[in-house]
Structures are given as structure tokens and as C-alpha cells.
RORO-984801 format. One line per 5 residues: for each residue x, y, z of N, C-alpha, C. Coordinates in steps of 0.001 Angstrom, whole numbers, plus 500000, padded with zeros to 6 digits. Layout:
BEGIN
X,Y,Z,X,Y,Z,X,Y,Z | ...
This chain:
BEGIN
177821,657084,599485,178607,658159,600370,178541,658514,601830 | 177191,658699,601645,176666,659286,602966,175884,658294,603721 | 175538,657260,603069,175588,655934,603811,176738,655200,604333 | 177815,655553,603868,178632,655061,604871,179027,655874,605753 | 179050,657337,605733,179358,657886,606776,178635,657678,607923
177096,657245,607570,176077,657576,608866,176554,656023,609273 | 176642,654854,608712,176802,653657,609088,177824,653691,610085 | 179165,654467,609767,180151,654297,610444,179762,654940,611726 | 179090,656003,612340,178757,656709,613310,178060,655913,614090 | 177016,655017,613680,176427,654440,614491,176773,653377,615371
176098,653466,616496,176647,652477,617494,176498,650821,617001 | 177679,650514,617833,177449,649310,617641,176638,648248,618307 | 175746,647746,618256,174674,646800,619025,175622,646502,620147 | 174874,647135,621677,175352,646539,623012,175972,646962,623297 | 176674,648190,622659,178238,648999,623147,178153,649920,622784
178965,650803,623629,179377,652526,623941,180287,652908,622987 | 180120,652179,621504,181308,653231,620546,180622,652095,619152 | 181472,653179,618040,180924,653138,617247,181948,652046,616020 | 181782,652151,614682,182622,651712,613573,184102,653208,613514 | 183177,654187,613578,184260,655514,613311,185150,655430,614777
184531,655078,615830,185365,654947,617206,186539,653789,616851 | 186615,652407,616371,186917,651444,616094,188255,652274,615114 | 187850,652464,614197,188744,653561,613473,189799,654278,613486 | 189377,655388,614724,190575,656231,615225,191017,656184,616785 | 190594,655059,617169,190782,654822,618355,191531,653515,618758
191897,652615,617307,192253,651249,617482,193498,651161,616549 | 194204,650219,616535,195030,649653,615745,195381,648331,615996 | 195948,647878,615006,196602,646413,615369,197973,646209,615478 | 198092,645257,616503,199758,645240,616158,200226,643688,615852 | 201225,643331,615167,201335,641992,613992,202216,641427,614953
202068,640417,615769,202566,639718,616367,203856,638236,615654 | 202888,638221,614462,203687,636893,613773,203137,637414,612426 | 203015,636101,611677,203479,636511,610030,201655,636637,609416 | 200951,635562,610326,199475,635771,610024,198166,636399,610940 | 198856,636875,612431,198272,636909,612903,198357,638256,614229
197857,639496,614508,198123,640456,614909,196447,640480,616445 | 197013,641322,617418,195972,641688,618331,195636,643082,618415 | 194592,643228,618561,193718,644734,618100,194012,645542,619854 | 194643,646451,619672,194797,647763,620595,194251,648779,620394 | 193394,649646,621511,192445,650624,621392,192665,651470,622696
192398,652793,622479,192683,653757,623773,191278,653308,623985 | 190949,653478,625660,189688,653864,625742,189348,652822,626456 | 188895,652628,627670,187950,651006,628546,186729,650729,627727 | 186202,652184,627003,184721,651279,626206,185235,650245,625531 | 186078,650243,624586,186646,649613,623721,187453,648237,624275
187759,648152,625277,188277,646963,625766,187288,645386,625103 | 185947,645465,625290,185623,644410,624825,185786,643759,623305 | 186040,644776,622439,186473,644515,621355,187910,643750,621083 | 188707,644713,621883,190051,644077,622632,190210,642445,622464 | 189248,642635,623779,189418,640677,624064,188712,639756,623168
187811,640387,622422,187121,639368,621760,187453,639497,619943 | 188419,640295,619625,188553,640133,617875,190230,640080,618239 | 191096,639310,617066,192237,639544,616581,192321,639925,614765 | 193333,640010,614577,193858,640283,613289,194126,638829,612402 | 193647,638665,610995,194220,637767,610320,194710,638078,608971
196452,637880,609055,196652,638789,608053,196186,637668,606371 | 195728,637842,605388,195823,637262,604445,197041,637337,602919 | 197719,638593,603810,199028,638781,602755,199987,639951,603572 | 200906,640091,603265,201867,640735,604105,201435,642231,605003 | 200238,642946,603782,200336,644421,604214,198777,644373,604700
197869,643041,604269,196491,643424,604550,196300,642077,605359 | 194647,642693,605906,194348,642043,606684,192710,642169,606900 | 191855,641259,607705,190912,641669,608671,190901,641137,609701 | 189329,641387,610676,189561,641752,611879,188446,639657,612181 | 188764,639191,612699,187956,637710,613035,187810,637905,614998
186290,637436,614951,185837,638178,616638,185193,636986,616985 | 185327,636212,618256,184396,635387,618621,183256,636419,619260 | 181885,634974,618758,181109,635399,618927,180022,636091,617938 | 179075,636525,617997,177884,637281,617102,178404,639060,617615 | 178613,639248,618591,178559,640773,619422,179624,642094,617860
180781,641148,617672,181381,641806,616462,181507,641506,615314 | 179964,641466,614786,180159,640804,613620,179949,642108,612443 | 179308,642583,612547,179536,643861,611819,181155,644667,611609 | 181973,644643,612819,182990,644889,612579,183692,644193,611712 | 183485,642477,611859,184253,641641,610534,183771,642283,609576
182647,642151,609060,182153,642267,608026,182863,643896,607328 | 182832,644972,608015,182645,646567,607548,184153,646676,607738 | 185280,646002,608601,186499,646646,608813,187657,646062,608051 | 188627,646671,607741,189670,645548,606856,190863,646376,607512 | 192009,645640,607663,193580,646197,608287,194816,646531,607293
195276,647896,607025,196327,647760,605968,197515,648209,606873 | 198606,647593,606740,199946,647946,607658,200402,649012,607170 | 200796,649892,608626,201460,651202,607818,203107,651434,608208 | 203139,650259,608975,204587,649847,609460,204719,648296,609467 | 205981,648149,609625,206594,646630,609292,205480,645686,611165
205369,646725,612267,204406,646091,613079,203040,646109,613261 | 202607,647350,612749,201394,647890,613454,200535,648700,612042 | 199264,647740,612446,198381,648798,610489,197304,649342,611585 | 196633,650203,610705,195426,650906,610787,194384,649908,610648 | 193123,650140,611082,191189,649649,610415,191195,650779,610044
190673,650175,608775,189620,650837,608181,187934,650392,608079 | 187102,651273,608440,185716,650364,607960,184459,651823,607304
């Protein structure tokens, strides 16, 4: 559990934010049955918004898919859970 907390607070290489920032400042807007877009507050997270999208493997749960290798750690460690019909939270 301590290891998870430490890894969540680590910055993502090449960017000024951590997995914890992604959890706290980003959410997903689901625009169709299988896909959604990442929406974040704060300009530091714009690269993540542009590079990543949500893929839903069932109606309520999904994962992030990102172009390039910059956000591979986000793809591996974060999941999406819907809290309403249109919006979901990101858990890393």
C-alpha cells in the first residue's frame, strides 16, 4: 500500500504532473458506447488530454489509451469507473 501511494505521487517522466494529479484533476466524458475523452483542469495536463482517450470495455468500466509512449504508465496504472451516465472518474 505504501508503494502504491509513492508511485501515485511520482511525476510522469517528461511532464509536470503525477498519477495522483491525473486522479484528482481529470475525468472522462463518455461520448458514445465505447469511447470518451479525457477532461482535466489545469494547463499542465493538456498533453494528457490531447494524447489519451477512454475506451469502455463494458458499460461502466474502462481504460485509457494514449498515442505514443509518454503516457504508458497512465495506460498501465489507471482505470475508469463511471459515476453518471456521461462522466467517469479516473483511478490510478
